[in-house]
N, C-alpha and C positions, 0 to 999 in steps of 0.2 A: 634158408640160404638163397634159394631160387627167388623167393619173394623179395628178399632184400636187393638182389641183383636187378630184379625187374623194376623196383622202385627207383633204384639209382639210375637205371637207363631212362626211365620216364622223366626223372628230374633233369637229366642231362639233355634230353630232347626239348624239355620246356625252356631250358636256358638258351638253347640254340635252335630257334625256329627254322623249320625245314631242314634241320641237320647241317646248317651252314654257319660258319663264324661270321662276325661282322666284317672282318677283313676280306673274306672271300666274296661276300655280297657286294662290297664296295668295288672290288676288282671286276666283278661280272657286270655291274651297272655304273662303271666309272663315268660314263658320259653324263648320266643324270646327276651324279654327285658333283661333277665339275660345273654343271649349270647351277646347281644349288649353291656352290661356293661363291658365285658372283654376288647375289643379294646378301649373303652372309657377310662378305668382306665389306660391301658398301655400308651395311648396317653398322658394323663395328667402327668403320672410319668416321661416319657422319653422325652416329648416335651415341656411341660409347666413348670414343676417344675425346670428344669435347667435354665429357664429364670431368676431365682433368681440371677444367677451369672452375669447378664448383668451389674449390678452395678459396677463391676470391671472396666468398661470403664470410670467411673466417679471418681475412687479412685486411689491413688498411692498404688496399691495392693502389699502387702508383705505376702507371705504364712504363715510366723511365727506369724503375727498379726491377720490374718483372715479378713473377710469382714468388720466388723464394727470397727476393730482396725486400719485398714488402713486409711490414711488421705484422706479426700474428696477434690478432685481437680477440680470438675466440668467439664468444656469443654476443659481443658488444653491439653489433649491427642488428641482431634480432631483438635485443632489449630496447634499442632505440625505436624500432618499428612498433613493438608492443606498447611502448609508452608514448607514441606519437599522439598529438591532440585529435587527429582525425582517424585514428586506428579503428575505433568502434564503428564510426560511420561508414568507413570503407568496407569493413567486413559485412555489416548489415546490408548495405546497398548491393554488394556483390552476390551475397547469398539470396537476397530477395529477388534480384533480377534473374538469377539462374533458376531458382525454384519456381517462380511465377511463369517464367518462360517455358520450363519443362512441363508445368501443369497445363498450360494452355496450348502449347505448340506440339507436344508429343502425340496426343491422340489424333490430331488433324490428318497427318499422312495415312494413318490406319483407316480412318473413316473414308478418306478419298479413295484409297486402294479398294476397299470393299465396294464402294459405289461404282468405280470404274470397271471393276471385275464383272459387274452385272450387265454392262453394256454389250449388246450382241452385234451391233453394226460396227465392223472393224474399222472402216474409214472414219466414222464419227469418233470412235474410241481413240484412234491415233491423233485426230485433231485436238481432242480434249487433253490428251497427255502432253502434246506439244505446247498448248497454251499454258498448261500448268507448269511445265518445265522451264519455259522461257525466262521468267523473272530471276531464276537462279544464275543466269549468265550475265545479268546486269551488274556492273561493278558497284561496290559499296559506296564509292564516291558519288556515282550517279544516283543511286537510291537515296542517299542522304540529301542530295540536291533536290530530288523530286519531293521528298518529305517536307523540306523547308518551303518549297513553292506551294504545295497543297495546303500547308498549315499557315501560310503567310496571313497576317491580319489585314493586308491590303490586296484584295483580289484573290486570295487563296480559295480553292474550291470548297474546303470545309466551312470556312467562314461565310461564303456565299450561300451555302445550303442552310446554315442555321441563322443567317441574317445578323451575324455579330462581327466584331473586329477584335478577336482574342489572339494574342501572340502565344500560342501553345508552347513554343520552344522556351519560353521564360517561366512556365508553370511547372514547378517541381513535381507536383502530383500527376502530371500528364506524361512525364518522361517515360516511365516504365510501360505505360499503355502504348505509346508511340513506338518504343523499341521492340516490344513483343509483337504487336500487330503487324508492323512492317516485316519482321522476321518470319512470321507465319506466311505472309503474302509471298515473300521471296523464296523460301525454302520448303514449304509444304509439298509442292508438286514434285520437287527433286527427291524428297524423302519417300515418295511412293514407289520409287524404282525397286527397292529391295523387297518391299512387301508384294508388289505385283509379280516379281520374279518368283517369290515363294508360292503365290497362288497359282501361277502357271504350271506348277508341278502337280497340282491336284488332279487325280484321275477323273476325267469327265463322266465316267460310269457312275461315280458317286452322286453327281448332280442328277443324272438320268434316273437312278434308282430312287432318289429323294422325291423327284417329280412324280414318279409312278405311285409312290406311297402317299401322295397328296401334300407334300411339304410345301409351304409357301416360301417366297423369296427370303423373308426374314428368318424363317426356320432353317433354310439352307445356309444362310450366313452364320447363324448361331451355332449350328451343329457340324458344319463342314469347314467353312472359311476360318472362323475364329480359332478353333482348335489347331488348325494347320499353321496359323500365324503366331500362336502363343509362344513357341520357343524363340522365334525371331524377335518378337516384341520384347521378351525378357532380355535378350542379348542387347538390343538397342537401348533398353532402359538402363542396363548396367553401364554401357558406354557413355550414355548421357549423364548418369549420376557421377561418373568419374571426372567430369569436367565442370562440376558445379562452381568451383572456385575460379574457373577460367572463362570469364566473360570476354567476348570479342572486343579487342581494343579499338579497332578502326572505327566501327560504327558509333561506339560510345563517345570517342574522341571527337568525331565529326558532328555529333548532335549535341555535344555538351556546350553549355553557356555558363557564364558566371552566376546567372539567376536560377539555374536548375541543378546546381552542384549538390544540393541537399540530397538528391536522389541519384545523381549521375556520377558521383565521386566514387569510383571503383578502384580495385587494386591494380588492374592492368594499366590504367591511365597514370596512376601514381608511380608505377615502375618506370614508365616512359619519361615522366617529368624528372624523376630522380636520376635515372641512368643516362638519358640522352641530353636533356636540357641542363641539368645541374652537374653532370659528369661524376655522379656519386656511384661509381661502378660496383663497389663492394656492397653498399647499402641496397642497391636495386637487385643485385644478385641474391642477397640474403632474403629479400621479399619474394623473389621468384622461386627460390628453393623452398621457402615456407609454403607457398601456393602449391607447388608440385607434391610435397609430402602430404598435405591435406587431401589432394586429389587421389593419391595412391591409397591412402587409408580408406577413403570413401569407396574406391573401387573394390578393395578387398572385402569391406563390410557388406556392400550391396551384392557382390558376387557370392559370398557365403550364405546370405539370406536367400538368394535365388536358388542356390544349390540345394539348400535344405527344404525349401518350401515347394519348389517346382522341378527339382532335379535337372536344372539347366544352369550351366556356368560358363563364364567366358575364359577363365584360366583354371 
Protein backbone atom coordinates (compact mmCIF):
# COMPACT_ATOMS: atom_id res chain seq x y z
CA UNK A 1 0.00 0.00 0.00
CA UNK A 2 2.86 2.36 0.83
CA UNK A 3 4.52 1.50 -2.47
CA UNK A 4 1.31 2.31 -4.34
CA UNK A 5 1.01 5.65 -2.56
CA UNK A 6 4.62 6.46 -3.38
CA UNK A 7 4.10 5.65 -7.05
CA UNK A 8 0.96 7.81 -7.11
CA UNK A 9 2.89 10.69 -5.53
CA UNK A 10 5.71 10.31 -8.04
CA UNK A 11 3.22 10.27 -10.90
CA UNK A 12 1.53 13.40 -9.54
CA UNK A 13 4.88 15.17 -9.25
CA UNK A 14 5.76 14.17 -12.83
CA UNK A 15 2.50 15.66 -14.10
CA UNK A 16 3.13 18.89 -12.20
CA UNK A 17 6.78 20.00 -12.59
CA UNK A 18 8.13 21.69 -9.47
CA UNK A 19 4.79 20.92 -7.79
CA UNK A 20 3.07 23.88 -9.47
CA UNK A 21 0.06 23.86 -11.75
CA UNK A 22 0.11 25.59 -15.14
CA UNK A 23 -2.21 28.28 -13.87
CA UNK A 24 0.06 29.06 -10.93
CA UNK A 25 3.16 29.22 -13.15
CA UNK A 26 1.34 31.65 -15.47
CA UNK A 27 0.35 33.85 -12.53
CA UNK A 28 3.91 33.90 -11.19
CA UNK A 29 5.41 34.81 -14.58
CA UNK A 30 2.50 36.66 -16.14
CA UNK A 31 4.80 39.37 -17.55
CA UNK A 32 6.66 36.82 -19.70
CA UNK A 33 3.43 35.23 -20.89
CA UNK A 34 2.05 38.67 -21.70
CA UNK A 35 5.10 39.38 -23.88
CA UNK A 36 4.66 35.97 -25.53
CA UNK A 37 1.04 36.80 -26.25
CA UNK A 38 2.01 39.63 -28.62
CA UNK A 39 3.83 37.49 -31.27
CA UNK A 40 1.22 34.74 -30.88
CA UNK A 41 -1.63 37.17 -31.65
CA UNK A 42 0.30 38.70 -34.57
CA UNK A 43 1.00 35.23 -35.98
CA UNK A 44 -2.66 34.24 -35.71
CA UNK A 45 -3.86 37.46 -37.36
CA UNK A 46 -1.37 37.55 -40.23
CA UNK A 47 -0.67 33.84 -40.78
CA UNK A 48 -3.75 31.85 -39.83
CA UNK A 49 -6.71 34.17 -40.36
CA UNK A 50 -5.83 34.71 -44.07
CA UNK A 51 -6.07 30.93 -44.55
CA UNK A 52 -9.80 31.57 -44.67
CA UNK A 53 -9.23 32.66 -48.25
CA UNK A 54 -7.95 29.23 -49.30
CA UNK A 55 -11.53 28.34 -50.19
CA UNK A 56 -11.12 30.54 -53.28
CA UNK A 57 -9.22 27.60 -54.80
CA UNK A 58 -12.43 25.55 -54.68
CA UNK A 59 -14.79 28.24 -55.94
CA UNK A 60 -15.29 30.20 -59.14
CA UNK A 61 -14.45 33.34 -57.21
CA UNK A 62 -15.96 36.64 -58.28
CA UNK A 63 -15.01 39.68 -56.14
CA UNK A 64 -18.48 41.16 -56.61
CA UNK A 65 -20.12 38.05 -55.15
CA UNK A 66 -17.72 37.45 -52.25
CA UNK A 67 -16.60 34.09 -50.88
CA UNK A 68 -19.95 32.46 -50.21
CA UNK A 69 -21.67 34.01 -53.19
CA UNK A 70 -19.21 32.48 -55.64
CA UNK A 71 -20.02 29.08 -57.13
CA UNK A 72 -18.40 26.02 -55.53
CA UNK A 73 -16.48 24.09 -58.23
CA UNK A 74 -14.50 21.63 -56.11
CA UNK A 75 -11.35 20.30 -57.78
CA UNK A 76 -11.98 21.87 -61.20
CA UNK A 77 -9.13 24.38 -60.99
CA UNK A 78 -6.64 21.72 -59.93
CA UNK A 79 -7.71 19.51 -62.85
CA UNK A 80 -7.24 22.45 -65.19
CA UNK A 81 -3.73 23.00 -63.87
CA UNK A 82 -2.78 19.32 -64.10
CA UNK A 83 -4.00 19.16 -67.71
CA UNK A 84 -2.43 22.47 -68.79
CA UNK A 85 -0.15 22.14 -71.86
CA UNK A 86 2.87 23.56 -70.02
CA UNK A 87 2.24 21.76 -66.70
CA UNK A 88 5.03 19.22 -67.13
CA UNK A 89 7.50 21.87 -68.29
CA UNK A 90 6.75 24.13 -65.32
CA UNK A 91 7.15 21.30 -62.79
CA UNK A 92 10.40 20.09 -64.37
CA UNK A 93 11.86 23.61 -64.59
CA UNK A 94 10.88 24.47 -61.01
CA UNK A 95 12.29 21.25 -59.56
CA UNK A 96 15.49 21.39 -61.62
CA UNK A 97 16.14 25.03 -60.77
CA UNK A 98 15.63 24.34 -57.06
CA UNK A 99 17.58 21.07 -56.91
CA UNK A 100 20.54 22.34 -58.95
CA UNK A 101 20.52 25.53 -56.90
CA UNK A 102 20.53 23.51 -53.69
CA UNK A 103 23.27 21.22 -54.97
CA UNK A 104 25.63 24.05 -55.94
CA UNK A 105 24.76 26.85 -53.53
CA UNK A 106 24.16 24.95 -50.27
CA UNK A 107 27.81 23.87 -49.63
CA UNK A 108 29.30 27.30 -50.46
CA UNK A 109 28.39 29.11 -47.18
CA UNK A 110 29.67 26.11 -45.21
CA UNK A 111 33.04 26.14 -47.00
CA UNK A 112 33.30 29.92 -46.65
CA UNK A 113 32.52 29.70 -42.92
CA UNK A 114 35.19 27.07 -42.37
CA UNK A 115 37.72 29.20 -44.26
CA UNK A 116 36.82 32.47 -42.50
CA UNK A 117 36.94 30.75 -39.12
CA UNK A 118 40.61 29.95 -39.73
CA UNK A 119 41.56 33.62 -40.16
CA UNK A 120 43.40 34.88 -37.11
CA UNK A 121 43.74 38.59 -38.02
CA UNK A 122 40.48 40.07 -36.71
CA UNK A 123 40.56 43.23 -38.85
CA UNK A 124 41.17 41.24 -42.03
CA UNK A 125 38.46 38.80 -40.98
CA UNK A 126 35.92 41.63 -40.55
CA UNK A 127 36.83 43.08 -43.95
CA UNK A 128 36.37 39.69 -45.63
CA UNK A 129 33.00 39.19 -43.94
CA UNK A 130 31.81 42.68 -44.95
CA UNK A 131 32.83 42.13 -48.58
CA UNK A 132 30.98 38.80 -48.63
CA UNK A 133 27.85 40.20 -46.94
CA UNK A 134 27.57 43.29 -49.18
CA UNK A 135 25.96 41.67 -52.28
CA UNK A 136 23.03 40.47 -50.16
CA UNK A 137 21.88 44.07 -49.69
CA UNK A 138 21.72 44.80 -53.42
CA UNK A 139 18.13 44.69 -54.66
CA UNK A 140 17.09 41.95 -57.06
CA UNK A 141 16.22 44.60 -59.65
CA UNK A 142 19.76 45.98 -59.59
CA UNK A 143 21.32 42.50 -59.62
CA UNK A 144 19.31 41.52 -62.70
CA UNK A 145 20.32 44.79 -64.37
CA UNK A 146 23.98 44.03 -63.64
CA UNK A 147 23.57 40.50 -65.05
CA UNK A 148 22.09 41.84 -68.29
CA UNK A 149 24.93 44.37 -68.62
CA UNK A 150 27.67 41.80 -67.96
CA UNK A 151 26.10 39.31 -70.41
CA UNK A 152 25.23 41.83 -73.11
CA UNK A 153 26.43 40.75 -76.57
CA UNK A 154 27.49 44.37 -77.23
CA UNK A 155 30.28 45.33 -74.86
CA UNK A 156 29.34 42.96 -72.06
CA UNK A 157 32.23 41.92 -69.80
CA UNK A 158 31.79 38.17 -70.40
CA UNK A 159 31.71 38.54 -74.18
CA UNK A 160 34.76 40.80 -74.07
CA UNK A 161 36.65 38.15 -72.11
CA UNK A 162 35.76 35.30 -74.48
CA UNK A 163 35.92 37.42 -77.62
CA UNK A 164 32.37 36.57 -78.75
CA UNK A 165 29.01 38.29 -79.19
CA UNK A 166 26.62 35.79 -77.59
CA UNK A 167 23.31 36.94 -76.15
CA UNK A 168 23.27 34.59 -73.17
CA UNK A 169 19.83 35.79 -72.05
CA UNK A 170 18.30 34.20 -75.14
CA UNK A 171 20.02 30.82 -74.65
CA UNK A 172 17.71 28.46 -72.70
CA UNK A 173 20.59 26.21 -71.64
CA UNK A 174 22.37 29.16 -69.99
CA UNK A 175 19.45 30.36 -67.86
CA UNK A 176 19.90 27.95 -64.94
CA UNK A 177 23.64 28.63 -64.77
CA UNK A 178 23.04 32.38 -64.76
CA UNK A 179 20.32 32.11 -62.10
CA UNK A 180 22.28 29.82 -59.77
CA UNK A 181 25.69 31.50 -60.18
CA UNK A 182 24.28 34.97 -59.49
CA UNK A 183 22.41 33.57 -56.47
CA UNK A 184 25.61 32.12 -55.03
CA UNK A 185 27.39 35.45 -55.50
CA UNK A 186 24.59 37.39 -53.83
CA UNK A 187 23.67 35.15 -50.89
CA UNK A 188 26.63 32.88 -50.08
CA UNK A 189 28.25 35.44 -47.78
CA UNK A 190 25.00 36.13 -45.96
CA UNK A 191 24.51 32.41 -45.45
CA UNK A 192 27.77 32.18 -43.50
CA UNK A 193 26.36 34.18 -40.58
CA UNK A 194 24.57 31.29 -38.90
CA UNK A 195 27.51 28.91 -39.41
CA UNK A 196 30.07 31.40 -38.07
CA UNK A 197 27.84 31.99 -35.05
CA UNK A 198 27.81 28.23 -34.43
CA UNK A 199 31.60 28.00 -34.76
CA UNK A 200 32.07 30.92 -32.37
CA UNK A 201 30.62 28.71 -29.61
CA UNK A 202 33.40 26.12 -29.97
CA UNK A 203 35.67 25.98 -26.93
CA UNK A 204 39.11 27.39 -27.94
CA UNK A 205 40.68 24.79 -25.66
CA UNK A 206 39.71 22.15 -28.21
CA UNK A 207 41.82 23.86 -30.88
CA UNK A 208 44.74 24.27 -28.49
CA UNK A 209 44.59 20.62 -27.47
CA UNK A 210 44.44 19.57 -31.13
CA UNK A 211 47.49 21.71 -31.94
CA UNK A 212 49.44 20.19 -29.05
CA UNK A 213 48.56 16.73 -30.37
CA UNK A 214 49.97 17.72 -33.76
CA UNK A 215 46.68 18.04 -35.64
CA UNK A 216 46.92 19.99 -38.90
CA UNK A 217 44.46 22.71 -39.90
CA UNK A 218 42.47 20.28 -42.04
CA UNK A 219 42.37 17.73 -39.22
CA UNK A 220 41.03 20.39 -36.85
CA UNK A 221 38.36 21.34 -39.36
CA UNK A 222 37.46 17.69 -39.94
CA UNK A 223 37.32 16.65 -36.29
CA UNK A 224 36.18 19.82 -34.51
CA UNK A 225 34.46 22.29 -36.86
CA UNK A 226 32.46 19.93 -39.05
CA UNK A 227 30.98 17.87 -36.15
CA UNK A 228 30.01 21.15 -34.48
CA UNK A 229 28.32 22.38 -37.66
CA UNK A 230 26.55 19.12 -38.54
CA UNK A 231 23.28 19.72 -36.61
CA UNK A 232 22.97 23.24 -38.06
CA UNK A 233 23.77 21.97 -41.57
CA UNK A 234 21.01 19.38 -41.28
CA UNK A 235 18.50 21.97 -40.04
CA UNK A 236 19.39 24.29 -42.91
CA UNK A 237 19.07 21.41 -45.36
CA UNK A 238 15.61 20.59 -44.02
CA UNK A 239 14.51 24.20 -44.44
CA UNK A 240 15.97 24.38 -47.94
CA UNK A 241 14.32 21.12 -48.98
CA UNK A 242 10.94 22.43 -47.82
CA UNK A 243 11.15 25.22 -50.41
CA UNK A 244 12.05 23.17 -53.47
CA UNK A 245 8.80 24.09 -55.20
CA UNK A 246 9.12 27.78 -54.29
CA UNK A 247 11.56 29.31 -56.75
CA UNK A 248 11.95 33.05 -56.24
CA UNK A 249 9.52 34.87 -58.55
CA UNK A 250 11.21 38.27 -58.90
CA UNK A 251 14.56 37.10 -60.25
CA UNK A 252 13.11 34.57 -62.69
CA UNK A 253 10.57 37.11 -63.95
CA UNK A 254 13.21 39.80 -64.48
CA UNK A 255 15.61 37.46 -66.29
CA UNK A 256 12.97 35.69 -68.35
CA UNK A 257 12.69 36.30 -72.10
CA UNK A 258 10.51 34.74 -74.77
CA UNK A 259 13.54 32.81 -76.05
CA UNK A 260 14.61 31.24 -72.73
CA UNK A 261 11.15 30.19 -71.53
CA UNK A 262 11.98 26.56 -72.22
CA UNK A 263 13.98 26.56 -68.97
CA UNK A 264 12.70 29.68 -67.17
CA UNK A 265 8.97 28.89 -67.24
CA UNK A 266 8.35 28.10 -63.56
CA UNK A 267 5.25 27.86 -61.36
CA UNK A 268 5.83 31.17 -59.54
CA UNK A 269 5.77 33.19 -62.77
CA UNK A 270 2.74 31.28 -64.02
CA UNK A 271 0.84 32.12 -60.81
CA UNK A 272 1.66 35.80 -61.33
CA UNK A 273 0.51 35.73 -64.94
CA UNK A 274 -2.76 33.98 -64.09
CA UNK A 275 -3.58 35.81 -60.87
CA UNK A 276 -2.43 39.37 -61.58
CA UNK A 277 -2.43 39.74 -65.35
CA UNK A 278 -5.40 37.51 -66.23
CA UNK A 279 -7.35 38.03 -62.96
CA UNK A 280 -7.89 34.28 -62.59
CA UNK A 281 -7.90 34.46 -58.79
CA UNK A 282 -9.31 31.00 -58.11
CA UNK A 283 -6.99 29.31 -60.59
CA UNK A 284 -3.85 31.02 -59.27
CA UNK A 285 -4.88 30.27 -55.67
CA UNK A 286 -5.30 26.59 -56.54
CA UNK A 287 -1.81 26.50 -58.05
CA UNK A 288 -0.35 28.23 -55.01
CA UNK A 289 -2.13 25.80 -52.68
CA UNK A 290 -0.75 22.85 -54.67
CA UNK A 291 2.74 24.33 -54.35
CA UNK A 292 2.36 24.77 -50.59
CA UNK A 293 1.08 21.24 -50.01
CA UNK A 294 4.03 19.75 -51.92
CA UNK A 295 6.47 21.85 -49.86
CA UNK A 296 4.86 20.70 -46.59
CA UNK A 297 5.09 17.05 -47.68
CA UNK A 298 8.77 17.50 -48.60
CA UNK A 299 9.42 19.17 -45.24
CA UNK A 300 7.88 16.24 -43.34
CA UNK A 301 9.73 13.63 -45.41
CA UNK A 302 13.16 15.27 -45.13
CA UNK A 303 12.59 16.00 -41.44
CA UNK A 304 11.75 12.35 -40.72
CA UNK A 305 14.79 11.13 -42.66
CA UNK A 306 17.07 13.51 -40.75
CA UNK A 307 15.49 12.51 -37.45
CA UNK A 308 16.09 8.81 -38.07
CA UNK A 309 19.57 9.06 -39.59
CA UNK A 310 21.15 11.92 -37.62
CA UNK A 311 18.77 12.38 -34.68
CA UNK A 312 18.23 16.00 -35.71
CA UNK A 313 14.82 17.39 -36.58
CA UNK A 314 13.21 20.73 -37.27
CA UNK A 315 9.78 19.89 -35.87
